[in-house]
C-alpha positions as CSV (number, residue, x, y, z in Angstrom):
1,M,-20.3,38.9,71.5
2,V,-23.5,38.7,69.3
3,T,-23.4,39.6,65.6
4,N,-24.9,38.4,62.3
5,K,-21.6,38.5,60.4
6,R,-20.1,35.4,58.8
7,P,-16.7,34.5,60.2
8,S,-15.2,35.2,56.7
9,E,-16.3,38.8,57.1
10,R,-14.7,39.3,60.5
11,P,-11.9,41.9,60.6
12,T,-8.4,40.8,61.7
13,S,-8.9,42.7,65.0
14,W,-11.8,40.3,65.9
15,W,-9.7,37.2,65.1
16,L,-6.9,38.6,67.2
17,A,-9.2,39.2,70.2
18,M,-10.5,35.7,70.0
19,L,-7.0,34.2,69.8
20,Q,-5.9,36.2,72.8
21,K,-9.0,35.0,74.7
22,R,-8.2,31.4,73.8
23,A,-4.6,31.8,74.7
24,E,-5.5,32.9,78.3
25,R,-7.0,29.5,79.1
26,M,-5.1,27.2,76.7
27,Y,-2.7,25.7,79.2
28,D,-5.4,25.2,81.8
29,E,-6.7,22.2,79.9
30,K,-5.0,18.9,80.8
31,L,-5.2,15.4,79.4
32,D,-6.7,12.8,81.8
33,L,-4.3,9.9,81.4
34,S,-5.1,8.3,84.7
35,Q,-6.5,5.1,83.2
36,P,-4.6,2.7,80.8
37,I,-6.1,2.0,77.4
38,E,-7.2,-1.5,76.8
39,W,-6.5,-2.2,73.1
40,A,-8.3,-4.9,71.1
41,S,-5.0,-6.0,69.7
42,E,-1.4,-4.9,69.3
43,E,-2.2,-4.0,65.8
44,E,-4.8,-1.5,67.0
45,R,-2.4,0.1,69.4
46,S,0.3,0.3,66.7
47,A,-2.3,2.0,64.3
48,A,-3.1,4.5,67.1
49,V,0.6,5.4,67.3
50,A,0.7,5.9,63.6
51,F,-2.5,8.0,63.6
52,F,-1.3,10.3,66.4
53,N,2.2,10.6,64.8
54,A,0.5,11.9,61.7
55,A,-1.4,14.4,63.8
56,Y,1.9,15.4,65.5
57,R,3.6,16.1,62.2
58,A,0.6,18.2,61.0
59,E,0.7,20.3,64.1
60,E,4.5,20.6,63.9
61,S,4.3,21.8,60.3
62,G,1.5,24.3,61.2
63,L,3.6,25.7,64.0
64,T,6.7,26.2,61.9
65,Q,4.9,27.8,58.9
66,A,2.7,30.0,61.0
67,H,5.6,31.5,62.9
68,Q,7.7,32.0,59.7
69,L,4.7,33.7,58.1
70,A,4.3,35.9,61.1
71,D,7.8,37.2,60.7
72,E,7.2,38.0,57.0
73,V,3.8,39.6,57.6
74,R,4.8,41.8,60.6
75,A,6.4,44.4,58.3
76,F,3.1,45.3,56.6
77,D,0.4,44.0,59.0
78,P,1.4,43.6,62.7
79,E,-2.2,42.6,63.7
80,L,-2.3,39.7,61.2
81,A,1.3,38.7,62.2
82,E,0.2,38.4,65.8
83,C,-2.8,36.3,64.8
84,L,-0.3,34.0,63.0
85,R,1.9,33.8,66.0
86,L,-0.9,32.9,68.3
87,Y,-2.2,30.4,65.8
88,G,1.2,28.8,65.7
89,D,1.3,28.7,69.5
90,E,-2.0,26.7,69.5
91,E,-0.4,24.2,67.0
92,G,2.6,24.0,69.3
93,W,0.3,23.3,72.3
94,H,-1.3,20.5,70.3
95,R,2.2,19.1,69.6
96,E,2.9,19.0,73.4
97,L,-0.3,17.2,74.1
98,L,0.3,14.7,71.4
99,T,3.8,14.0,72.7
100,E,2.3,13.3,76.1
101,F,-0.5,11.2,74.6
102,L,1.9,9.1,72.5
103,A,4.0,8.3,75.5
104,H,0.8,7.2,77.3
105,I,0.0,4.7,74.6
106,G,3.5,3.3,74.5
107,G,4.5,5.2,71.3
108,E,7.1,7.8,70.4
109,I,7.6,10.4,67.7
110,R,8.6,8.5,64.6
111,P,10.1,9.6,61.2
112,M,7.4,10.4,58.6
113,G,6.4,7.7,56.1
114,R,7.1,8.1,52.4
115,V,3.8,9.7,51.4
116,T,3.5,12.0,54.4
117,G,7.1,12.9,54.1
118,T,6.7,13.9,50.5
119,F,3.7,16.1,51.3
120,Y,5.5,18.0,54.0
121,A,8.8,18.2,52.1
122,L,7.0,19.9,49.2
123,Y,5.0,22.1,51.6
124,G,8.2,23.1,53.4
125,R,9.8,24.2,50.1
126,A,6.9,26.5,49.3
127,E,8.0,30.2,49.2
128,R,5.0,32.2,48.0
129,M,2.8,33.3,50.9
130,E,-0.4,32.5,49.1
131,T,0.8,29.0,48.3
132,I,1.7,28.3,51.9
133,V,-1.6,29.6,53.3
134,L,-3.8,27.7,50.8
135,T,-1.9,24.5,51.4
136,N,-2.2,24.9,55.2
137,L,-5.9,25.6,54.9
138,M,-6.5,22.4,52.9
139,F,-4.3,20.4,55.4
140,E,-6.4,21.8,58.3
141,T,-9.6,20.9,56.5
142,I,-8.7,17.2,56.0
143,G,-7.3,17.1,59.6
144,S,-10.6,18.4,61.0
145,T,-12.5,15.9,58.8
146,T,-10.4,13.0,59.9
147,Y,-10.5,13.8,63.6
148,R,-14.3,14.2,63.6
149,L,-14.8,10.9,61.9
150,A,-12.4,9.2,64.3
151,L,-14.1,10.8,67.3
152,R,-17.4,9.3,66.1
153,R,-15.9,5.8,66.4
154,A,-13.7,6.2,69.5
155,T,-14.8,4.7,72.8
156,H,-12.0,5.1,75.4
157,P,-12.3,8.4,77.4
158,A,-8.6,9.4,76.9
159,V,-8.8,8.8,73.1
160,R,-12.0,10.8,73.0
161,Q,-10.5,13.6,74.9
162,M,-7.5,13.9,72.7
163,L,-9.6,13.7,69.5
164,T,-12.2,16.2,71.0
165,I,-9.4,18.8,71.6
166,L,-8.1,18.4,68.0
167,T,-11.5,18.4,66.4
168,R,-12.7,21.4,68.4
169,D,-9.6,23.5,67.7
170,E,-9.3,22.6,64.0
171,S,-12.9,23.8,63.7
172,F,-11.6,27.2,64.7
173,H,-8.4,27.0,62.6
174,V,-10.2,26.3,59.4
175,P,-12.1,29.6,59.3
176,L,-9.0,31.4,60.7
177,N,-7.0,30.1,57.7
178,V,-9.7,31.3,55.4
179,H,-9.2,34.7,56.8
180,F,-5.4,34.4,56.5
181,L,-5.8,33.4,52.8
182,R,-8.2,36.3,52.1
183,Q,-5.8,38.8,53.6
184,V,-2.9,37.5,51.7
185,L,-4.8,37.4,48.4
186,A,-5.7,41.1,48.9
187,R,-2.0,41.9,48.5
188,T,-1.4,39.3,45.7
189,S,-1.0,40.1,42.1
190,W,-3.5,38.9,39.5
191,L,-0.8,36.5,38.0
192,A,-0.1,35.0,41.4
193,R,-3.8,34.4,42.0
194,Q,-4.1,32.6,38.7
195,R,-1.3,30.2,39.8
196,L,-3.4,29.1,42.8
197,A,-6.1,27.3,40.8
198,P,-3.8,24.6,39.5
199,L,-2.3,24.1,42.9
200,Y,-5.8,23.8,44.5
201,H,-6.8,21.1,42.0
202,L,-3.5,19.3,42.5
203,L,-3.9,19.3,46.2
204,Y,-7.6,18.5,46.0
205,A,-6.9,15.3,44.1
206,S,-3.7,14.4,46.0
207,L,-5.3,14.8,49.5
208,I,-8.2,12.6,48.5
209,A,-5.8,10.0,47.2
210,S,-3.8,10.3,50.5
211,A,-6.7,8.7,52.3
212,W,-5.6,5.4,50.7
213,A,-2.1,5.5,52.1
214,S,-3.4,6.4,55.6
215,R,-5.7,3.4,55.7
216,R,-2.8,1.0,55.6
217,R,-1.3,2.5,58.8
218,A,-4.3,3.8,60.8
219,E,-7.5,2.1,59.8
220,R,-7.2,-0.6,62.6
221,F,-7.4,2.3,65.0
222,D,-9.8,4.9,63.6
223,K,-12.1,2.3,61.9
224,I,-12.7,4.7,58.9
225,P,-12.9,2.8,55.6
226,F,-11.2,4.3,52.6
227,A,-14.5,4.9,50.8
228,V,-15.8,6.9,53.7
229,L,-12.7,9.0,54.3
230,S,-12.0,9.8,50.6
231,R,-15.6,10.9,50.1
232,A,-15.5,13.0,53.2
233,Y,-12.3,14.7,51.9
234,A,-13.9,15.3,48.5
235,E,-17.0,16.7,50.1
236,H,-15.4,19.0,52.7
237,L,-12.5,20.2,50.6
238,G,-15.0,21.0,47.9
239,R,-17.7,22.5,50.2
240,L,-15.4,24.9,51.9
241,F,-14.4,26.6,48.6
242,V,-17.9,26.5,47.2
243,H,-19.1,28.5,50.2
244,E,-16.2,30.9,50.0
245,S,-16.8,31.6,46.3
246,D,-14.8,34.9,46.3
247,L,-11.7,32.8,46.6
248,R,-12.4,31.5,43.0
249,L,-11.3,28.0,43.8
250,A,-14.1,25.6,42.8
251,P,-13.8,21.8,43.1
252,S,-13.5,19.7,40.0
253,R,-16.9,18.6,38.7
254,A,-15.4,15.3,37.5
255,I,-13.9,14.4,40.9
256,L,-17.2,15.3,42.6
257,R,-19.1,13.0,40.2
258,L,-16.8,10.1,41.2
259,F,-18.2,10.5,44.8
260,G,-21.8,11.2,43.8
261,L,-21.4,14.9,44.7
262,R,-22.5,18.1,42.9
263,R,-21.5,21.7,43.4
264,D,-25.0,22.9,43.8
265,E,-25.6,20.4,46.6
266,L,-22.4,21.5,48.4
267,A,-23.6,25.1,48.2
268,R,-27.0,24.4,49.8
269,T,-27.5,26.7,52.8
270,D,-29.8,24.2,54.5
271,D,-27.2,21.5,54.5
272,P,-24.1,23.3,55.9
273,S,-20.8,21.4,56.4
274,V,-19.7,21.0,60.0
275,I,-16.3,22.5,59.0
276,T,-17.4,25.5,56.9
277,V,-16.6,28.9,58.3
278,E,-20.2,29.5,59.2
279,A,-20.6,26.3,61.3
280,A,-17.1,26.7,62.9
281,E,-17.6,30.1,64.5
282,A,-18.8,28.4,67.7
283,A,-15.3,27.0,68.2
284,V,-14.1,30.4,69.2
285,D,-14.9,29.6,72.9
286,R,-13.5,26.2,73.7
287,E,-15.7,25.5,76.7
288,R,-18.9,26.1,74.7
289,V,-18.1,23.9,71.7
290,Q,-20.4,21.0,70.9
291,I,-18.8,18.4,68.6
292,T,-21.2,17.2,65.9
293,A,-20.2,13.9,64.2
294,L,-20.0,13.7,60.4
């Protein structure tokens, strides 16, 4: 399919066709776990277990929220509801792969830590559709950012395969969630839209700060320093919404300054983010995706 449209301008019917196409081949992809992983230390292995447990919880949350939203949306937009269901199925497939991968590295599904648990507990209590979709979009964005940075540093083939699958598919899920948000906002009142800006700024600051908590558990595995991860979160959470200006959610200039960033730089068309909706369109077809490191 050849077209000059931006992914954010795609109709729901296009997203549905692409999700159906992806679903046809999804379960054909298998993890190659034939070789044991030689860890540098037990601390590195334990950090890997923590890293992929966090990924599991993110996929689990995405699955639950997507399927619940699908049930709500079906009454007024069956096509969008089916997109949400298929998106949730992809998150569920990731959860299955992560369960298999965790067992391979001698890990198991663990209870969430205090910070992660707080995030997901608050997310799970959200009731407004626009709040749920915005939160999920921002979670997907930091997930895509983290996976891409970790992939850049990974060396073992099995780890690289798991991270490649997550990175590749999240690069599709980010623009898909932009579409979800845009469709939900089209049915949202002016007052409800006004409530989104404070939530965006709260999440923006909180997710950047969450990079600190994750370093205590996962840095021995992913080798991403706090300064690198927090700046990447600030950049990509900001860049996404600068490019999607019709959503009217712009990053804080003060926070951007802390990381040496400016809105005009984030908006430059000759310096696109690897996770903006424009760059991510290639992720529609899994077999044609090329992962570019941050």
